[in-house]
N, CA, C and O atoms as a GROMACS GRO file, in nm:
protein
  472
    1ASN      N    1   0.083  -0.117   0.000
    1ASN     CA    2   0.000   0.001   0.001
    1ASN      C    3   0.088   0.124   0.000
    1ASN      O    4   0.162   0.147   0.096
    2ILE      N    5   0.081   0.202  -0.105
    2ILE     CA    6   0.166   0.319  -0.121
    2ILE      C    7   0.140   0.424  -0.013
    2ILE      O    8   0.233   0.480   0.045
    3LYS      N    9   0.011   0.449   0.012
    3LYS     CA   10  -0.022   0.548   0.112
    3LYS      C   11   0.035   0.516   0.250
    3LYS      O   12   0.084   0.604   0.320
    4ARG      N   13   0.029   0.390   0.286
    4ARG     CA   14   0.083   0.345   0.416
    4ARG      C   15   0.236   0.366   0.420
    4ARG      O   16   0.291   0.415   0.519
    5GLU      N   17   0.302   0.329   0.312
    5GLU     CA   18   0.449   0.340   0.310
    5GLU      C   19   0.492   0.484   0.318
    5GLU      O   20   0.591   0.515   0.383
    6LEU      N   21   0.418   0.573   0.251
    6LEU     CA   22   0.457   0.714   0.248
    6LEU      C   23   0.433   0.785   0.381
    6LEU      O   24   0.491   0.890   0.406
    7THR      N   25   0.350   0.729   0.464
    7THR     CA   26   0.322   0.790   0.590
    7THR      C   27   0.394   0.726   0.712
    7THR      O   28   0.369   0.761   0.827
    8GLN      N   29   0.484   0.632   0.682
    8GLN     CA   30   0.562   0.570   0.789
    8GLN      C   31   0.667   0.668   0.840
    8GLN      O   32   0.709   0.756   0.765
    9PRO      N   33   0.710   0.656   0.966
    9PRO     CA   34   0.810   0.746   1.019
    9PRO      C   35   0.940   0.739   0.940
    9PRO      O   36   1.010   0.840   0.933
   10ASP      N   37   0.976   0.626   0.881
   10ASP     CA   38   1.099   0.615   0.807
   10ASP      C   39   1.076   0.633   0.655
   10ASP      O   40   1.154   0.581   0.575
   11ALA      N   41   0.972   0.706   0.615
   11ALA     CA   42   0.943   0.726   0.475
   11ALA      C   43   1.055   0.798   0.398
   11ALA      O   44   1.065   0.783   0.277
   12VAL      N   45   1.138   0.874   0.466
   12VAL     CA   46   1.250   0.943   0.401
   12VAL      C   47   1.345   0.840   0.340
   12VAL      O   48   1.416   0.871   0.245
   13ASP      N   49   1.348   0.717   0.396
   13ASP     CA   50   1.439   0.616   0.344
   13ASP      C   51   1.379   0.534   0.232
   13ASP      O   52   1.439   0.435   0.190
   14LEU      N   53   1.264   0.571   0.182
   14LEU     CA   54   1.202   0.496   0.070
   14LEU      C   55   1.290   0.490  -0.052
   14LEU      O   56   1.362   0.585  -0.084
   15ASP      N   57   1.284   0.381  -0.119
   15ASP     CA   58   1.360   0.363  -0.241
   15ASP      C   59   1.275   0.411  -0.358
   15ASP      O   60   1.178   0.344  -0.395
   16SER      N   61   1.309   0.524  -0.417
   16SER     CA   62   1.233   0.582  -0.525
   16SER      C   63   1.240   0.493  -0.648
   16SER      O   64   1.150   0.496  -0.732
   17GLN      N   65   1.345   0.414  -0.659
   17GLN     CA   66   1.355   0.320  -0.774
   17GLN      C   67   1.237   0.218  -0.774
   17GLN      O   68   1.191   0.173  -0.878
   18TYR      N   69   1.192   0.186  -0.653
   18TYR     CA   70   1.080   0.092  -0.641
   18TYR      C   71   0.956   0.148  -0.712
   18TYR      O   72   0.886   0.075  -0.782
   19PHE      N   73   0.929   0.277  -0.693
   19PHE     CA   74   0.810   0.341  -0.749
   19PHE      C   75   0.809   0.330  -0.903
   19PHE      O   76   0.704   0.305  -0.962
   20ILE      N   77   0.922   0.347  -0.966
   20ILE     CA   78   0.924   0.346  -1.113
   20ILE      C   79   0.904   0.208  -1.171
   20ILE      O   80   0.888   0.194  -1.292
   21GLN      N   81   0.905   0.104  -1.086
   21GLN     CA   82   0.881  -0.030  -1.139
   21GLN      C   83   0.735  -0.073  -1.124
   21GLN      O   84   0.697  -0.180  -1.171
   22LEU      N   85   0.654   0.009  -1.060
   22LEU     CA   86   0.518  -0.029  -1.034
   22LEU      C   87   0.430  -0.014  -1.159
   22LEU      O   88   0.469   0.052  -1.256
   23SER      N   89   0.314  -0.075  -1.157
   23SER     CA   90   0.223  -0.069  -1.271
   23SER      C   91   0.150   0.065  -1.275
   23SER      O   92   0.166   0.151  -1.188
   24ASP      N   93   0.068   0.078  -1.378
   24ASP     CA   94  -0.014   0.201  -1.393
   24ASP      C   95  -0.106   0.220  -1.272
   24ASP      O   96  -0.142   0.333  -1.240
   25ASP      N   97  -0.145   0.115  -1.208
   25ASP     CA   98  -0.234   0.128  -1.092
   25ASP      C   99  -0.174   0.212  -0.982
   25ASP      O  100  -0.247   0.268  -0.901
   26ALA      N  101  -0.042   0.221  -0.978
   26ALA     CA  102   0.027   0.293  -0.870
   26ALA      C  103   0.038   0.442  -0.896
   26ALA      O  104   0.062   0.519  -0.803
   27ILE      N  105   0.019   0.484  -1.020
   27ILE     CA  106   0.041   0.624  -1.054
   27ILE      C  107  -0.057   0.716  -0.985
   27ILE      O  108  -0.018   0.821  -0.934
   28PHE      N  109  -0.181   0.678  -0.981
   28PHE     CA  110  -0.284   0.764  -0.915
   28PHE      C  111  -0.254   0.785  -0.769
   28PHE      O  112  -0.259   0.899  -0.724
   29PRO      N  113  -0.223   0.679  -0.690
   29PRO     CA  114  -0.187   0.702  -0.551
   29PRO      C  115  -0.059   0.784  -0.533
   29PRO      O  116  -0.047   0.858  -0.436
   30LEU      N  117   0.037   0.770  -0.625
   30LEU     CA  118   0.159   0.851  -0.617
   30LEU      C  119   0.124   0.999  -0.642
   30LEU      O  120   0.176   1.086  -0.573
   31VAL      N  121   0.040   1.026  -0.740
   31VAL     CA  122  -0.003   1.162  -0.764
   31VAL      C  123  -0.080   1.218  -0.645
   31VAL      O  124  -0.060   1.334  -0.607
   32ASN      N  125  -0.166   1.139  -0.585
   32ASN     CA  126  -0.236   1.185  -0.466
   32ASN      C  127  -0.134   1.219  -0.355
   32ASN      O  128  -0.148   1.320  -0.286
   33ALA      N  129  -0.034   1.133  -0.339
   33ALA     CA  130   0.068   1.159  -0.239
   33ALA      C  131   0.144   1.290  -0.270
   33ALA      O  132   0.174   1.370  -0.181
   34LEU      N  133   0.173   1.309  -0.395
   34LEU     CA  134   0.245   1.430  -0.438
   34LEU      C  135   0.161   1.557  -0.403
   34LEU      O  136   0.216   1.661  -0.367
   35ASN      N  137   0.035   1.545  -0.416
   35ASN     CA  138  -0.054   1.661  -0.386
   35ASN      C  139  -0.080   1.679  -0.237
   35ASN      O  140  -0.143   1.777  -0.196
   36SER      N  141  -0.033   1.587  -0.156
   36SER     CA  142  -0.050   1.595  -0.011
   36SER      C  143   0.049   1.691   0.051
   36SER      O  144   0.166   1.694   0.014
   37SER      N  145   0.002   1.768   0.145
   37SER     CA  146   0.092   1.858   0.213
   37SER      C  147   0.160   1.793   0.335
   37SER      O  148   0.240   1.857   0.404
   38ASP      N  149   0.126   1.669   0.360
   38ASP     CA  150   0.177   1.598   0.477
   38ASP      C  151   0.314   1.536   0.454
   38ASP      O  152   0.380   1.496   0.550
   39LEU      N  153   0.359   1.527   0.330
   39LEU     CA  154   0.486   1.462   0.302
   39LEU      C  155   0.604   1.550   0.339
   39LEU      O  156   0.602   1.670   0.314
   40PRO      N  157   0.708   1.491   0.397
   40PRO     CA  158   0.833   1.566   0.416
   40PRO      C  159   0.887   1.605   0.278
   40PRO      O  160   0.860   1.538   0.179
   41ASP      N  161   0.962   1.712   0.272
   41ASP     CA  162   1.013   1.763   0.144
   41ASP      C  163   1.093   1.655   0.068
   41ASP      O  164   1.077   1.640  -0.053
   42LEU      N  165   1.178   1.583   0.138
   42LEU     CA  166   1.259   1.482   0.071
   42LEU      C  167   1.171   1.371   0.008
   42LEU      O  168   1.197   1.326  -0.103
   43VAL      N  169   1.072   1.330   0.079
   43VAL     CA  170   0.981   1.226   0.025
   43VAL      C  171   0.902   1.284  -0.092
   43VAL      O  172   0.881   1.215  -0.192
   44HIS      N  173   0.857   1.407  -0.081
   44HIS     CA  174   0.785   1.472  -0.190
   44HIS      C  175   0.873   1.473  -0.315
   44HIS      O  176   0.825   1.442  -0.424
   45GLU      N  177   1.001   1.509  -0.300
   45GLU     CA  178   1.091   1.509  -0.415
   45GLU      C  179   1.111   1.370  -0.472
   45GLU      O  180   1.118   1.355  -0.594
   46LYS      N  181   1.120   1.269  -0.388
   46LYS     CA  182   1.132   1.130  -0.434
   46LYS      C  183   1.013   1.089  -0.519
   46LYS      O  184   1.027   1.030  -0.626
   47VAL      N  185   0.895   1.122  -0.468
   47VAL     CA  186   0.773   1.083  -0.541
   47VAL      C  187   0.769   1.158  -0.672
   47VAL      O  188   0.739   1.100  -0.777
   48ALA      N  189   0.799   1.288  -0.669
   48ALA     CA  190   0.791   1.365  -0.793
   48ALA      C  191   0.894   1.318  -0.894
   48ALA      O  192   0.863   1.308  -1.013
   49SER      N  193   1.018   1.286  -0.849
   49SER     CA  194   1.121   1.238  -0.941
   49SER      C  195   1.080   1.102  -1.000
   49SER      O  196   1.107   1.074  -1.117
   50SER      N  197   1.016   1.021  -0.920
   50SER     CA  198   0.964   0.889  -0.971
   50SER      C  199   0.861   0.912  -1.080
   50SER      O  200   0.864   0.846  -1.184
   51LEU      N  201   0.770   1.005  -1.057
   51LEU     CA  202   0.665   1.035  -1.156
   51LEU      C  203   0.725   1.094  -1.282
   51LEU      O  204   0.678   1.066  -1.392
   52VAL      N  205   0.829   1.176  -1.268
   52VAL     CA  206   0.898   1.229  -1.385
   52VAL      C  207   0.957   1.117  -1.469
   52VAL      O  208   0.946   1.116  -1.592
   53CYS      N  209   1.018   1.023  -1.402
   53CYS     CA  210   1.077   0.907  -1.471
   53CYS      C  211   0.967   0.821  -1.540
   53CYS      O  212   0.982   0.775  -1.653
   54ILE      N  213   0.860   0.802  -1.468
   54ILE     CA  214   0.750   0.723  -1.525
   54ILE      C  215   0.696   0.793  -1.648
   54ILE      O  216   0.673   0.728  -1.750
   55ARG      N  217   0.677   0.922  -1.640
   55ARG     CA  218   0.625   1.001  -1.754
   55ARG      C  219   0.724   0.991  -1.871
   55ARG      O  220   0.683   0.972  -1.985
   56TYR      N  221   0.853   1.004  -1.843
   56TYR     CA  222   0.957   0.995  -1.944
   56TYR      C  223   0.951   0.863  -2.016
   56TYR      O  224   0.954   0.859  -2.140
   57LYS      N  225   0.943   0.755  -1.942
   57LYS     CA  226   0.937   0.623  -2.000
   57LYS      C  227   0.812   0.607  -2.088
   57LYS      O  228   0.818   0.548  -2.196
   58ARG      N  229   0.704   0.659  -2.041
   58ARG     CA  230   0.580   0.653  -2.121
   58ARG      C  231   0.590   0.729  -2.250
   58ARG      O  232   0.535   0.687  -2.351
   59GLU      N  233   0.662   0.842  -2.247
   59GLU     CA  234   0.679   0.924  -2.366
   59GLU      C  235   0.771   0.859  -2.468
   59GLU      O  236   0.769   0.897  -2.584
   60GLN      N  237   0.850   0.762  -2.428
   60GLN     CA  238   0.937   0.691  -2.519
   60GLN      C  239   0.865   0.591  -2.609
   60GLN      O  240   0.920   0.546  -2.710
   61VAL      N  241   0.741   0.557  -2.572
   61VAL     CA  242   0.661   0.465  -2.648
   61VAL      C  243   0.595   0.546  -2.760
   61VAL      O  244   0.505   0.626  -2.736
   62THR      N  245   0.641   0.523  -2.880
   62THR     CA  246   0.595   0.606  -2.993
   62THR      C  247   0.480   0.542  -3.071
   62THR      O  248   0.416   0.609  -3.152
   63SER      N  249   0.454   0.417  -3.049
   63SER     CA  250   0.342   0.351  -3.122
   63SER      C  251   0.207   0.386  -3.063
   63SER      O  252   0.193   0.404  -2.942
   64GLU      N  253   0.112   0.395  -3.146
   64GLU     CA  254  -0.025   0.419  -3.102
   64GLU      C  255  -0.088   0.288  -3.058
   64GLU      O  256  -0.059   0.181  -3.113
   65TYR      N  257  -0.173   0.296  -2.960
   65TYR     CA  258  -0.245   0.177  -2.914
   65TYR      C  259  -0.374   0.162  -2.993
   65TYR      O  260  -0.447   0.259  -3.014
   66GLU      N  261  -0.401   0.041  -3.036
   66GLU     CA  262  -0.525   0.010  -3.102
   66GLU      C  263  -0.638   0.017  -3.001
   66GLU      O  264  -0.614   0.003  -2.881
   67TRP      N  265  -0.760   0.040  -3.046
   67TRP     CA  266  -0.871   0.050  -2.953
   67TRP      C  267  -0.889  -0.079  -2.870
   67TRP      O  268  -0.935  -0.074  -2.756
   68GLN      N  269  -0.854  -0.194  -2.928
   68GLN     CA  270  -0.871  -0.320  -2.863
   68GLN      C  271  -0.780  -0.333  -2.737
   68GLN      O  272  -0.807  -0.410  -2.645
   69SER      N  273  -0.672  -0.252  -2.739
   69SER     CA  274  -0.578  -0.260  -2.625
   69SER      C  275  -0.600  -0.152  -2.518
   69SER      O  276  -0.517  -0.130  -2.430
   70PHE      N  277  -0.715  -0.087  -2.531
   70PHE     CA  278  -0.747   0.020  -2.430
   70PHE      C  279  -0.752  -0.041  -2.294
   70PHE      O  280  -0.815  -0.145  -2.272
   71ARG      N  281  -0.685   0.027  -2.198
   71ARG     CA  282  -0.688  -0.015  -2.059
   71ARG      C  283  -0.726   0.107  -1.975
   71ARG      O  284  -0.662   0.212  -1.985
   72LEU      N  285  -0.824   0.093  -1.896
   72LEU     CA  286  -0.869   0.201  -1.812
   72LEU      C  287  -0.757   0.251  -1.718
   72LEU      O  288  -0.746   0.371  -1.693
   73THR      N  289  -0.677   0.161  -1.668
   73THR     CA  290  -0.569   0.202  -1.578
   73THR      C  291  -0.469   0.292  -1.649
   73THR      O  292  -0.421   0.389  -1.592
   74ARG      N  293  -0.437   0.258  -1.775
   74ARG     CA  294  -0.344   0.341  -1.851
   74ARG      C  295  -0.402   0.481  -1.876
   74ARG      O  296  -0.333   0.583  -1.867
   75TYR      N  297  -0.530   0.483  -1.908
   75TYR     CA  298  -0.601   0.608  -1.930
   75TYR      C  299  -0.601   0.695  -1.804
   75TYR      O  300  -0.571   0.814  -1.810
   76LEU      N  301  -0.637   0.634  -1.688
   76LEU     CA  302  -0.636   0.708  -1.562
   76LEU      C  303  -0.498   0.753  -1.522
   76LEU      O  304  -0.481   0.863  -1.470
   77ALA      N  305  -0.399   0.670  -1.547
   77ALA     CA  306  -0.260   0.707  -1.518
   77ALA      C  307  -0.215   0.828  -1.602
   77ALA      O  308  -0.149   0.918  -1.552
   78ASP      N  309  -0.253   0.829  -1.731
   78ASP     CA  310  -0.219   0.941  -1.816
   78ASP      C  311  -0.283   1.067  -1.766
   78ASP      O  312  -0.220   1.172  -1.764
   79ASN      N  313  -0.411   1.058  -1.725
   79ASN     CA  314  -0.479   1.177  -1.671
   79ASN      C  315  -0.418   1.224  -1.542
   79ASN      O  316  -0.404   1.344  -1.520
   80ALA      N  317  -0.382   1.131  -1.456
   80ALA     CA  318  -0.319   1.168  -1.329
   80ALA      C  319  -0.186   1.238  -1.351
   80ALA      O  320  -0.156   1.337  -1.285
   81LEU      N  321  -0.106   1.188  -1.445
   81LEU     CA  322   0.024   1.249  -1.476
   81LEU      C  323   0.002   1.390  -1.536
   81LEU      O  324   0.076   1.484  -1.506
   82ALA      N  325  -0.102   1.402  -1.620
   82ALA     CA  326  -0.131   1.534  -1.678
   82ALA      C  327  -0.173   1.632  -1.575
   82ALA      O  328  -0.148   1.752  -1.591
   83SER      N  329  -0.238   1.586  -1.467
   83SER     CA  330  -0.284   1.676  -1.364
   83SER      C  331  -0.172   1.741  -1.283
   83SER      O  332  -0.194   1.844  -1.220
   84VAL      N  333  -0.052   1.681  -1.286
   84VAL     CA  334   0.061   1.738  -1.213
   84VAL      C  335   0.173   1.779  -1.306
   84VAL      O  336   0.288   1.797  -1.263
   85LYS      N  337   0.140   1.793  -1.431
   85LYS     CA  338   0.240   1.830  -1.534
   85LYS      C  339   0.320   1.952  -1.496
   85LYS      O  340   0.442   1.950  -1.508
   86SER      N  341   0.255   2.060  -1.450
   86SER     CA  342   0.328   2.181  -1.419
   86SER      C  343   0.434   2.163  -1.308
   86SER      O  344   0.542   2.222  -1.314
   87GLU      N  345   0.401   2.083  -1.210
   87GLU     CA  346   0.503   2.054  -1.109
   87GLU      C  347   0.615   1.962  -1.160
   87GLU      O  348   0.733   1.987  -1.134
   88LEU      N  349   0.576   1.858  -1.231
   88LEU     CA  350   0.676   1.767  -1.285
   88LEU      C  351   0.772   1.837  -1.378
   88LEU      O  352   0.890   1.803  -1.385
   89ASP      N  353   0.720   1.935  -1.450
   89ASP     CA  354   0.805   2.009  -1.547
   89ASP      C  355   0.916   2.088  -1.476
   89ASP      O  356   1.010   2.132  -1.542
   90THR      N  357   0.909   2.107  -1.345
   90THR     CA  358   1.012   2.181  -1.273
   90THR      C  359   1.128   2.089  -1.234
   90THR      O  360   1.228   2.135  -1.179
   91TYR      N  361   1.115   1.963  -1.262
   91TYR     CA  362   1.223   1.864  -1.232
   91TYR      C  363   1.291   1.832  -1.364
   91TYR      O  364   1.238   1.755  -1.444
   92PRO      N  365   1.407   1.890  -1.389
   92PRO     CA  366   1.471   1.864  -1.518
   92PRO      C  367   1.519   1.719  -1.528
   92PRO      O  368   1.564   1.659  -1.431
   93ILE      N  369   1.508   1.666  -1.650
   93ILE     CA  370   1.557   1.530  -1.674
   93ILE      C  371   1.676   1.541  -1.769
   93ILE      O  372   1.669   1.605  -1.874
   94ASP      N  373   1.784   1.478  -1.730
   94ASP     CA  374   1.909   1.477  -1.810
   94ASP      C  375   1.906   1.352  -1.896
   94ASP      O  376   1.911   1.239  -1.848
   95LYS      N  377   1.898   1.376  -2.027
   95LYS     CA  378   1.892   1.264  -2.123
   95LYS      C  379   2.021   1.248  -2.201
   95LYS      O  380   2.020   1.189  -2.309
   96ILE      N  381   2.129   1.299  -2.150
   96ILE     CA  382   2.258   1.290  -2.219
   96ILE      C  383   2.291   1.143  -2.241
   96ILE      O  384   2.330   1.103  -2.351
   97ASP      N  385   2.276   1.062  -2.136
   97ASP     CA  386   2.291   0.916  -2.151
   97ASP      C  387   2.154   0.858  -2.169
   97ASP      O  388   2.083   0.834  -2.072
   98SER      N  389   2.114   0.836  -2.295
   98SER     CA  390   1.975   0.795  -2.323
   98SER      C  391   1.941   0.661  -2.257
   98SER      O  392   1.824   0.630  -2.236
   99TRP      N  393   2.042   0.584  -2.224
   99TRP     CA  394   2.018   0.454  -2.159
   99TRP      C  395   1.996   0.470  -2.009
   99TRP      O  396   1.945   0.379  -1.943
  100ASN      N  397   2.034   0.586  -1.957
  100ASN     CA  398   2.018   0.607  -1.813
  100ASN      C  399   1.988   0.757  -1.783
  100ASN      O  400   2.073   0.828  -1.730
  101PRO      N  401   1.869   0.802  -1.816
  101PRO     CA  402   1.834   0.940  -1.786
  101PRO      C  403   1.824   0.961  -1.635
  101PRO      O  404   1.793   0.868  -1.560
  102THR      N  405   1.851   1.082  -1.592
  102THR     CA  406   1.844   1.112  -1.448
  102THR      C  407   1.756   1.236  -1.429
  102THR      O  408   1.748   1.323  -1.516
  103VAL      N  409   1.692   1.242  -1.315
  103VAL     CA  410   1.607   1.354  -1.275
  103VAL      C  411   1.680   1.428  -1.163
  103VAL      O  412   1.735   1.365  -1.072
  104THR      N  413   1.680   1.560  -1.169
  104THR     CA  414   1.741   1.641  -1.064
  104THR      C  415   1.628   1.711  -0.988
  104THR      O  416   1.544   1.779  -1.046
  105THR      N  417   1.629   1.692  -0.860
  105THR     CA  418   1.525   1.756  -0.773
  105THR      C  419   1.560   1.900  -0.743
  105THR      O  420   1.674   1.940  -0.762
  106PRO      N  421   1.465   1.979  -0.697
  106PRO     CA  422   1.497   2.117  -0.660
  106PRO      C  423   1.610   2.130  -0.556
  106PRO      O  424   1.681   2.231  -0.553
  107SER      N  425   1.626   2.028  -0.473
  107SER     CA  426   1.734   2.032  -0.371
  107SER      C  427   1.869   1.982  -0.428
  107SER      O  428   1.969   1.978  -0.357
  108GLY      N  429   1.869   1.945  -0.558
  108GLY     CA  430   1.993   1.905  -0.624
  108GLY      C  431   2.023   1.757  -0.624
  108GLY      O  432   2.129   1.717  -0.674
  109ILE      N  433   1.935   1.673  -0.569
  109ILE     CA  434   1.959   1.528  -0.565
  109ILE      C  435   1.924   1.471  -0.697
  109ILE      O  436   1.823   1.509  -0.755
  110LYS      N  437   2.006   1.379  -0.747
  110LYS     CA  438   1.981   1.314  -0.880
  110LYS      C  439   1.930   1.172  -0.853
  110LYS      O  440   1.976   1.100  -0.765
  111TYR      N  441   1.831   1.136  -0.937
  111TYR     CA  442   1.771   1.000  -0.930
  111TYR      C  443   1.775   0.941  -1.070
  111TYR      O  444   1.741   1.007  -1.168
  112ASN      N  445   1.815   0.815  -1.078
  112ASN     CA  446   1.815   0.745  -1.206
  112ASN      C  447   1.675   0.703  -1.243
  112ASN      O  448   1.594   0.674  -1.155
  113CYS      N  449   1.646   0.701  -1.372
  113CYS     CA  450   1.513   0.660  -1.418
  113CYS      C  451   1.510   0.510  -1.449
  113CYS      O  452   1.401   0.455  -1.467
  114TYR      N  453   1.617   0.446  -1.457
  114TYR     CA  454   1.615   0.304  -1.479
  114TYR      C  455   1.684   0.231  -1.362
  114TYR      O  456   1.785   0.276  -1.308
  115VAL      N  457   1.627   0.123  -1.329
  115VAL     CA  458   1.680   0.044  -1.216
  115VAL      C  459   1.793  -0.039  -1.266
  115VAL      O  460   1.786  -0.099  -1.373
  116TYR      N  461   1.899  -0.042  -1.188
  116TYR     CA  462   2.009  -0.128  -1.218
  116TYR      C  463   2.062  -0.183  -1.084
  116TYR      O  464   2.053  -0.117  -0.980
  117TYR      N  465   2.115  -0.301  -1.089
  117TYR     CA  466   2.167  -0.361  -0.970
  117TYR      C  467   2.315  -0.390  -0.985
  117TYR      O  468   2.363  -0.433  -1.090
  118ASP      N  469   2.385  -0.366  -0.877
  118ASP     CA  470   2.530  -0.395  -0.881
  118ASP      C  471   2.554  -0.541  -0.851
  118ASP      O  472   2.669  -0.585  -0.850
   0.00000   0.00000   0.00000
């Protein structure tokens, strides 16, 4: 449960990489969390940077979906992302390394958009 995790006392230690691996179903709760004034600034930035990465990945899909492949969750996720576009646009994404774009938060922290394991 995303809401529960974001309200835990140790929410600052959340792994933002986890968020970018979630399905479309998770985007709406993440957007709701982003709109919440209860989040600590660092958690707010992690959620926003995750949403920026999710939006970036979605923008890389250039093919159109046929009507038969319509999914309500994808539609709702697109609308949720559009609702916070102005805030997400304030988080620059560095695409110099197209295989590993990074998002820079207002506090200067960089987050990778793709998960990799050492």
